[in-house]
ROLO-706419 format. One record per residue (C-alpha): residue number from 0; residue in three letters; x, y, z. Coordinates in nm, 3 decimals. Last residue first. Example, Ala and Ser with C-alpha at 12.3 -4.5 7.8 and 13.67 -1.06 7.14 Angstrom:
% ROLO-706419
lomi,ronu,px,py,pz
1,SER,1.367,-0.106,0.714 $
0,ALA,1.230,-0.450,0.780 $
***
This chain:
% ROLO-706419
lomi,ronu,px,py,pz
135,SER,-0.443,-1.311,1.151 $
134,VAL,-0.423,-0.937,1.045 $
133,GLY,-0.081,-0.836,0.951 $
132,THR,0.248,-1.025,1.020 $
131,LYS,0.487,-0.752,1.116 $
130,PRO,0.234,-0.492,1.241 $
129,HIS,0.035,-0.747,1.453 $
128,TYR,-0.342,-0.741,1.437 $
127,THR,-0.580,-0.982,1.603 $
126,ALA,-0.915,-0.988,1.436 $
125,SER,-1.275,-0.907,1.523 $
124,ARG,-1.604,-0.944,1.337 $
123,PRO,-1.965,-0.925,1.463 $
122,GLY,-1.905,-0.618,1.669 $
121,ALA,-1.845,-0.512,2.020 $
120,VAL,-1.750,-0.147,1.981 $
119,ASP,-2.036,0.017,2.172 $
118,SER,-1.790,0.161,2.426 $
117,GLY,-1.977,0.456,2.563 $
116,LEU,-1.852,0.797,2.456 $
115,LEU,-1.557,0.964,2.634 $
114,ARG,-1.557,1.272,2.835 $
113,LEU,-1.214,1.432,2.863 $
112,GLY,-1.062,1.586,3.168 $
111,LEU,-0.704,1.478,3.069 $
110,LEU,-0.646,1.279,3.385 $
109,GLY,-0.992,1.127,3.360 $
108,ALA,-0.940,1.034,2.998 $
107,ALA,-0.609,0.870,3.098 $
106,VAL,-0.786,0.651,3.350 $
105,LEU,-1.060,0.560,3.098 $
104,LEU,-0.803,0.460,2.834 $
103,THR,-0.611,0.234,3.075 $
102,GLY,-0.883,-0.028,3.047 $
101,GLY,-0.663,-0.339,3.058 $
100,GLU,-0.567,-0.335,2.694 $
99,VAL,-0.507,0.014,2.567 $
98,SER,-0.779,0.186,2.371 $
97,LEU,-0.844,0.352,2.040 $
96,VAL,-1.193,0.418,1.893 $
95,LEU,-1.243,0.503,1.527 $
94,ARG,-1.595,0.598,1.418 $
93,ARG,-1.734,0.427,1.118 $
92,GLY,-1.815,0.635,0.806 $
91,ASP,-1.666,0.397,0.548 $
90,ALA,-1.346,0.615,0.501 $
89,LEU,-1.290,0.614,0.877 $
88,LYS,-1.422,0.880,1.104 $
87,PRO,-1.215,1.051,1.382 $
86,GLU,-1.391,1.106,1.718 $
85,THR,-1.167,1.385,1.850 $
84,ALA,-1.204,1.227,2.197 $
83,THR,-1.095,0.878,2.070 $
82,VAL,-0.768,1.017,1.930 $
81,ARG,-0.694,1.217,2.241 $
80,ALA,-0.775,0.930,2.475 $
79,CYS,-0.568,0.685,2.284 $
78,LEU,-0.269,0.931,2.289 $
77,ALA,-0.311,0.987,2.667 $
76,ALA,-0.321,0.608,2.720 $
75,LEU,-0.006,0.570,2.504 $
74,ASP,0.176,0.842,2.702 $
73,ARG,0.075,0.684,3.033 $
72,ASN,0.185,0.340,2.904 $
71,LEU,0.516,0.483,2.786 $
70,GLN,0.571,0.624,3.134 $
69,ARG,0.481,0.300,3.303 $
68,ASP,0.716,0.073,3.088 $
67,ASN,0.615,-0.284,3.017 $
66,TYR,0.407,-0.163,2.727 $
65,ALA,0.034,-0.222,2.675 $
64,ARG,-0.112,-0.408,2.382 $
63,LEU,-0.338,-0.184,2.168 $
62,GLU,-0.719,-0.228,2.140 $
61,VAL,-0.841,-0.092,1.816 $
60,SER,-1.210,-0.044,1.785 $
59,SER,-1.404,0.030,1.462 $
58,THR,-1.743,0.195,1.520 $
57,ASP,-2.091,0.226,1.357 $
56,THR,-2.177,-0.144,1.281 $
55,GLY,-1.893,-0.284,1.477 $
54,TRP,-1.546,-0.392,1.369 $
53,ALA,-1.295,-0.518,1.627 $
52,VAL,-0.912,-0.482,1.596 $
51,GLN,-0.691,-0.640,1.853 $
50,GLY,-0.329,-0.535,1.930 $
49,PRO,0.035,-0.519,1.821 $
48,LEU,0.228,-0.200,1.872 $
47,ARG,0.449,-0.083,1.587 $
46,PHE,0.318,0.271,1.536 $
45,PHE,0.376,0.363,1.906 $
44,PRO,0.722,0.213,1.905 $
43,ALA,0.811,0.413,1.597 $
42,LEU,0.762,0.758,1.760 $
41,ARG,1.099,0.815,1.912 $
40,PRO,1.294,0.647,1.625 $
39,TRP,1.079,0.849,1.379 $
38,THR,1.154,1.192,1.519 $
37,GLY,0.996,1.363,1.814 $
36,ARG,0.988,1.735,1.831 $
35,SER,0.624,1.766,1.934 $
34,TYR,0.653,1.452,2.148 $
33,GLU,0.641,1.635,2.486 $
32,PRO,0.339,1.822,2.358 $
31,ALA,0.137,1.498,2.373 $
30,PHE,0.057,1.313,2.052 $
29,TYR,-0.262,1.354,1.850 $
28,LYS,-0.237,1.630,1.587 $
27,ASP,0.135,1.703,1.561 $
26,ARG,0.243,1.338,1.584 $
25,VAL,-0.034,1.222,1.343 $
24,TRP,0.078,1.487,1.098 $
23,MET,0.444,1.391,1.144 $
22,ALA,0.354,1.017,1.076 $
21,LEU,0.162,1.118,0.763 $
20,ASN,0.449,1.332,0.635 $
19,CYS,0.693,1.046,0.685 $
18,LEU,0.464,0.805,0.511 $
17,ALA,0.431,1.042,0.214 $
16,LEU,0.805,1.092,0.198 $
15,LYS,0.857,0.711,0.194 $
14,LEU,0.600,0.681,-0.086 $
13,VAL,0.768,0.957,-0.294 $
12,THR,1.111,0.794,-0.242 $
11,MET,0.977,0.455,-0.339 $
10,LEU,0.831,0.593,-0.656 $
9,GLN,1.160,0.764,-0.745 $
8,ASP,1.353,0.442,-0.692 $
7,LYS,1.104,0.251,-0.898 $
6,SER,1.146,0.500,-1.186 $
5,ASP,1.527,0.467,-1.166 $
4,ASP,1.581,0.259,-1.470 $
3,LEU,1.959,0.266,-1.519 $
2,GLU,2.117,0.255,-1.866 $
1,TYR,2.415,0.030,-1.898 $
0,MET,2.757,0.109,-2.056 $
***
C-alpha cells in the first residue's frame, strides 16, 4: 500500500480559491451591474485579453486589444473607465490606467459621466503582454 502526499494538492486548492476570490472581488468592484452574477466562463475573456503595458514615472498604463464584438467592446470600455476613475495604486505607488486600443476609453467615460485624468503614461519602458506567453 502507498502513502499519498497530498500537500501539493492542498496548496493548489488554496491558490485556486484565492484566484477565484480575486476575480469575484474585481467583478464586484469594477464590472458593470450586468456582470454582478457572472461566473468565470463569463468573465474569463476580459482577463485573457492581450495588450500593451507601458511604465511611466508615476503611472502604469495597460492598453487592451479590442474585441470584434460591439457589446463586449462597450463593456470593456466601461470597465476601463471605472478602473481608471477609481485611480488604483500599484504596490510601488504608481497609478494604474486601463484603456482599449483605439481610444474607446474616452467615449465610455463620456457615457458614464466620468472625468479622466490626462494620459501622462508615455514612459521609458513598454512591453507587449499576452496572457499565454507573458511579457515579450
